[in-house]
C-alpha positions in Angstrom: -71.1 -127.2 174.1 -74.7 -126.4 173.4 -76.0 -122.9 172.7 -79.1 -123.8 174.6 -79.8 -121.6 177.6 -80.7 -122.7 181.1 -84.5 -122.9 181.2 -84.8 -120.4 184.2 -82.7 -117.8 182.4 -84.8 -118.2 179.2 -88.1 -117.6 180.9 -89.9 -114.4 180.0 -89.5 -111.8 182.7 -86.3 -113.3 184.1 -84.1 -110.5 185.4 -80.5 -111.1 184.3 -78.1 -110.9 187.3 -74.3 -110.8 187.7 -74.7 -114.4 189.1 -76.2 -115.4 185.7 -73.1 -114.0 183.9 -70.7 -115.6 186.4 -72.3 -119.0 186.1 -71.5 -119.0 182.4 -68.0 -117.6 182.8 -67.1 -120.2 185.4 -66.6 -122.9 182.7 -64.4 -120.8 180.5 -61.5 -122.6 178.8 -59.7 -121.7 175.5 -61.7 -124.4 173.6 -65.1 -123.1 174.7 -64.3 -119.4 175.2 -65.9 -118.1 172.0 -69.1 -120.1 172.5 -69.4 -118.8 176.1 -68.7 -115.3 174.8 -71.7 -115.6 172.5 -74.0 -117.0 175.2 -73.0 -114.0 177.5 -73.6 -111.6 174.7 -77.0 -113.0 174.1 -77.8 -113.0 177.9 -76.9 -109.3 178.3 -78.4 -108.1 175.1 -81.0 -105.4 175.8 -79.8 -104.5 179.3 -79.1 -100.8 180.0 -75.5 -99.8 179.7 -75.2 -99.1 183.4 -76.7 -102.4 184.5 -74.2 -104.3 186.7 -74.8 -107.6 184.8 -74.1 -105.9 181.5 -70.9 -104.3 182.8 -69.7 -107.7 184.1 -70.8 -109.4 180.9 -68.9 -106.9 178.6 -65.8 -107.3 180.7 -66.1 -111.1 180.4 -66.7 -110.9 176.7 -63.3 -109.1 176.3 -61.5 -111.7 178.4 -63.1 -114.6 176.5 -62.3 -113.1 173.2 -58.6 -112.9 174.2 -58.7 -116.3 175.7 -60.3 -117.9 172.7 -57.7 -116.4 170.3 -54.5 -116.7 172.3 -55.1 -119.6 174.7 -53.5 -119.7 178.1 -50.4 -121.0 179.8 -50.8 -123.7 182.5 -48.3 -125.6 184.5 -44.6 -124.9 184.3 -42.9 -122.9 181.6 -40.8 -124.7 179.1 -37.2 -125.4 180.2 -34.5 -123.1 178.8 -33.8 -123.9 175.2 -37.2 -125.5 174.6 -40.0 -123.7 172.9 -43.3 -123.5 174.8 -46.3 -125.5 173.6 -48.3 -123.5 171.0 -51.7 -122.2 171.8 -54.6 -123.2 169.6 -55.5 -120.3 167.4 -57.9 -119.6 164.6 -55.0 -118.2 162.6 -53.3 -121.6 162.4 
């Protein structure tokens, strides 16, 4: 995944919106969570603390950090007696 930003969001004078944050978070998976987190962090950098886009972005940064480090469970749980599939983790 590229760290390059959408040209419209990178234009001088562009007002960051909640929609900008949500466009980035829509593609979040454990594999790309930490990269998306950094893109959102860069996007909201400099916004006032009470800005709705910053609030949404900070909330999403927390979720992406957790997702990136712990993974997620999809589909059915492992049958009794079988261990679940392990999440990818930076600690492995």
